[in-house]
C-alpha positions in Angstrom: 96.3 210.8 151.4 98.7 208.6 149.4 100.0 210.3 146.2 99.4 207.7 143.2 102.2 207.1 140.7 102.0 205.8 137.1 104.4 203.2 138.2 104.8 201.7 141.5 107.6 202.8 143.5 110.0 199.6 143.6 113.2 199.3 146.0 116.2 199.3 143.5 113.7 199.3 141.1 112.9 195.6 141.4 111.3 195.0 144.9 107.6 196.3 145.5 106.8 197.1 148.6 103.2 196.2 148.1 101.9 193.1 150.2 105.1 193.9 152.8 103.1 194.1 156.1 104.1 193.8 159.6 102.6 191.2 161.5 103.7 191.9 165.1 101.1 195.0 166.0 103.8 196.5 168.6 106.4 196.7 165.8 103.9 198.6 163.1 104.5 202.2 164.1 108.2 201.9 164.0 109.2 199.7 161.1 108.7 202.2 157.5 107.7 199.8 154.7 103.8 201.8 154.4 103.5 203.1 150.7 104.5 206.5 151.4 108.2 205.3 153.1 108.6 203.7 149.6 111.8 204.7 147.9 113.8 203.6 144.9 117.0 203.9 146.7 117.7 203.4 150.1 119.5 206.8 150.4 117.0 209.5 151.1 119.4 212.2 153.0 116.6 212.8 155.6 117.5 214.2 158.6 116.4 211.8 161.0 118.3 212.8 163.9 116.8 215.9 164.3 114.4 214.8 167.3 113.7 212.0 169.1 111.8 208.9 167.2 112.4 211.0 164.0 114.3 207.9 162.9 111.2 205.8 163.1 110.0 207.6 160.2 113.1 206.4 158.2 112.6 203.6 155.6 113.5 200.3 157.1 115.9 199.3 154.5 118.1 202.8 154.7 118.3 202.1 158.2 120.1 198.9 157.4 121.9 200.4 155.3 123.0 203.1 157.5 124.1 200.5 160.5 126.3 198.8 158.0 128.6 201.9 157.8 130.6 201.1 161.1 133.8 200.6 162.3 136.0 203.4 161.1 137.2 202.7 158.2 133.5 202.6 156.5 132.3 205.7 158.4 130.3 207.6 156.1 130.5 205.0 153.1 126.7 204.9 152.3 127.2 204.4 148.4 128.8 201.1 149.5 126.3 199.9 151.8 123.8 200.8 149.7 125.4 198.5 147.3 126.1 195.5 149.6 122.2 195.9 151.0 121.3 195.6 146.7 123.5 192.3 146.2 122.4 190.8 149.6 118.8 191.4 148.6 119.3 189.5 144.9 120.8 186.6 147.0 118.0 186.3 149.3 115.7 186.8 146.2 117.6 183.8 144.7 117.8 182.0 147.5 113.9 182.3 149.0 112.0 183.1 145.5 110.5 186.2 148.1 110.2 189.4 148.0 113.6 190.3 150.1 111.8 193.6 151.7 109.3 190.7 153.3 112.2 188.6 154.3 114.0 191.4 155.8 110.6 192.6 157.9 110.3 189.3 158.8 113.5 188.9 160.5 113.4 192.2 162.3 110.2 190.9 163.8 111.8 187.6 165.0 115.1 189.2 166.1 114.4 192.1 168.6 114.4 190.7 172.2 111.3 191.3 174.3 113.0 191.4 177.7 116.1 192.3 179.0 117.7 193.0 182.0 119.0 196.5 183.5 121.4 197.5 186.3 119.8 198.6 189.2 122.5 200.2 192.2 121.6 200.8 195.4 124.3 201.5 198.0 127.2 200.0 196.0 125.3 196.7 195.5 124.4 196.3 191.9 121.9 193.8 190.9 120.4 193.1 187.4 116.6 193.6 187.2 114.6 192.3 184.1 112.8 194.6 182.1 110.1 194.7 179.2 112.0 196.1 176.0 110.0 199.0 174.0 109.0 198.2 170.7 111.2 200.7 169.1 114.4 199.3 170.9 113.7 196.2 169.5 113.9 197.2 165.8 116.8 199.3 166.6 118.5 196.1 168.5 117.3 193.6 165.6 118.9 195.7 162.8 121.7 196.2 165.3 122.6 192.6 165.9 121.8 191.5 162.2 124.9 194.0 160.8 127.0 192.8 163.5 126.3 189.4 162.6 127.2 189.7 158.8 130.1 192.1 159.8 131.7 189.4 161.9 131.0 186.7 160.0 132.5 188.5 156.7 135.6 189.4 158.5 138.9 187.6 157.4 136.7 185.2 155.3 136.1 185.0 151.4 132.8 185.1 151.9 131.9 188.9 150.9 129.6 191.0 153.3 126.3 190.7 150.9 126.4 186.8 151.0 127.0 187.0 155.2 123.9 189.6 155.6 122.0 187.6 153.3 122.6 184.5 155.2 122.0 186.1 158.7 118.3 188.0 157.1 117.4 184.4 155.8 118.4 182.2 158.8 116.8 185.1 161.4 113.8 185.4 159.4 113.3 181.2 159.6 114.0 181.7 163.2 117.1 179.5 162.9 119.8 179.7 165.6 122.5 179.9 162.8 121.6 183.5 163.0 123.9 185.6 165.3 121.1 187.9 165.9 118.7 184.9 166.9 121.3 183.5 169.3 122.1 186.8 170.6 118.5 187.6 171.4 117.9 184.0 172.8 121.0 184.8 175.1 119.7 188.4 176.3 116.0 186.9 177.0 117.8 184.0 178.9 119.8 186.3 181.2 116.8 188.5 181.4 114.6 185.2 182.7 117.2 184.5 185.2 116.9 187.9 186.4 113.2 188.3 186.9 
């Protein structure tokens, strides 16, 4: 049973989770945007690493926040990451006029590679074999690739990381190849296709 609140829970007090659905059936269990996963801030402090697959229940925006805290100097600076995501969502809303949570979920659906290649080694001969990618890994890869794309784009440029992340998410949601994540996904799937 979902508890009803007097006011609907909105992310950062602005973006509602209503109407945000996951169209890809395979990813529905792994993208946490249902009413019970709604939070005002993507900073729940839950123990998502205790058990395998526990992190699937972590609100999806919080997973984006966590994936931004990489490269030694940014380790553990979660409030900074929350601020980045907040301004990034503002930019997405200004540019697209849509609910940024919805745009972000669309971006995840489009950027997770569906086929990858793994190494099969036998007697010193290593060859690559194409394999299907599990839905959870698709979500993980998508978030990872988008945050890497934003980080690389923002490094040593005037653009802030929030602007780069907004660009990355919007391009990914459109499926445009200007997005680092979409380019990477196409490359991974192309290599896998060659190794079938």
